[in-house]
C-alpha positions in Angstrom: 52.0 80.1 101.0 52.2 78.3 97.7 50.1 75.3 96.8 52.8 73.0 98.2 53.2 74.6 101.6 56.3 76.8 100.7 56.3 80.4 101.6 57.4 83.0 99.0 59.0 86.3 100.1 58.0 89.3 98.1 60.7 92.0 98.0 60.0 95.5 96.7 62.7 97.6 95.1 61.7 101.3 94.8 63.7 104.1 93.3 63.2 107.6 94.7 64.7 111.0 94.0 66.5 112.2 97.1 68.7 115.2 97.7 72.4 114.4 97.6 72.7 115.5 101.2 69.8 113.3 102.4 70.9 110.9 105.2 70.4 107.8 103.0 72.4 109.3 100.1 75.1 110.5 102.4 75.5 107.0 103.9 75.5 105.3 100.5 78.0 107.8 99.0 80.3 107.1 102.0 80.0 103.4 101.2 81.0 103.9 97.6 83.9 106.2 98.5 85.1 103.5 101.0 84.9 100.9 98.1 87.0 103.2 95.9 89.6 103.3 98.7 89.7 99.5 98.7 89.8 99.2 94.9 91.9 102.2 93.9 93.7 103.2 97.1 91.8 106.5 97.5 88.3 108.0 97.2 87.0 109.6 94.0 88.6 113.1 94.0 86.2 114.6 91.4 84.4 117.5 93.0 80.7 117.0 93.5 78.4 119.8 94.6 75.0 118.6 96.0 73.4 121.5 94.1 74.4 119.8 90.8 71.8 117.1 91.5 68.8 119.3 91.7 66.4 119.5 88.7 66.7 120.7 86.1 70.5 120.4 86.3 70.6 116.9 87.7 68.9 114.3 89.9 70.1 111.9 92.5 68.3 108.6 93.1 68.3 106.2 96.0 67.2 102.6 95.5 65.2 101.1 98.5 64.8 97.4 99.0 61.9 96.9 101.4 62.6 100.5 102.7 66.3 100.1 103.2 68.6 102.3 101.0 70.8 99.8 99.1 71.7 101.6 95.8 72.4 105.1 94.5 73.2 106.9 91.4 72.6 110.3 89.8 73.2 112.4 86.8 74.4 116.0 86.5 74.5 118.3 83.5 78.0 119.0 82.2 77.3 120.5 78.8 74.2 121.7 76.9 72.6 118.3 76.3 75.2 116.0 78.1 74.9 114.7 81.6 77.4 112.7 83.6 76.4 109.7 85.8 77.9 109.9 89.3 77.9 107.7 92.4 76.3 104.7 90.7 76.5 102.0 93.5 74.8 99.0 94.9 75.8 97.8 98.4 77.8 94.6 98.3 75.3 92.5 100.2 72.6 93.3 97.6 74.5 92.8 94.4 73.8 90.2 91.7 70.0 90.9 91.9 69.6 93.1 88.9 69.3 96.3 91.0 72.0 98.1 89.1 70.3 97.6 85.8 67.0 98.9 87.2 68.8 101.9 88.7 70.7 102.6 85.4 67.4 102.4 83.4 65.8 105.0 85.8 68.9 107.3 85.5 68.5 107.1 81.7 64.8 107.6 81.8 64.9 110.6 84.1 67.8 112.2 82.2 66.1 111.7 78.8 62.9 113.2 80.3 64.9 116.3 81.3 66.2 116.8 77.8 69.6 115.1 78.1 70.6 113.6 74.8 73.8 111.8 75.9 75.0 110.3 79.2 78.7 110.0 79.9 80.5 108.3 82.8 83.9 107.5 84.2 84.9 104.2 85.8 88.1 102.1 86.0 89.5 98.7 85.4 89.2 97.8 89.1 85.4 97.8 88.7 84.9 95.0 86.1 81.3 94.6 87.2 80.5 98.2 86.3 82.4 98.0 83.0 80.3 94.9 82.1 77.0 96.6 83.1 77.7 99.7 81.0 78.9 97.8 78.0 76.0 95.4 78.1 73.7 98.4 78.4 74.9 100.0 75.2 77.5 102.4 76.5 80.5 102.9 74.2 84.0 104.1 74.8 84.4 107.9 74.6 87.2 110.4 75.0 88.2 111.3 78.6 86.7 114.3 80.4 86.7 115.9 83.8 89.0 115.2 86.7 90.4 111.9 85.4 90.6 112.9 81.7 94.4 112.3 81.7 94.6 109.4 84.1 96.2 106.5 82.2 93.8 103.8 83.5 90.5 105.7 83.6 87.8 104.4 81.4 85.1 106.7 79.8 81.8 105.6 78.3 78.8 107.3 76.6 75.3 106.5 75.5 73.0 108.5 73.3 69.6 108.6 74.7 67.7 109.9 71.6 
């Protein structure tokens, strides 16, 4: 209770490394794939191997709000000192609370700690919230790469961590 008789809820957001095939990660990845179907007409077709998210080659993170998995994101090495961000997602019910910024900062911190010098990512125009987050976080346009390199509407960003 506060001094005026009002109660204050304390909510704890914790980010933990989890295997890509952990039940929380699997559920959240299914949610983001379902969102891609709604926004783009199909899931992300880029191949993802769970082994790519095991240190030192990558890391997958799950954001827990009072113990409930509500956010995910990871990075995987794609070149000597370059890693790609994959499956960055916050469940719809929990958006607009700053959780994506906290998760992105942890992705950047853990990647830098592992020796990654540059993070890259692929998104699209049907995700204006993601585009705004990345641009506001210092990500700059970069040439296309990977599965969607030649897709006419794909957007690619990068950020130097060093």
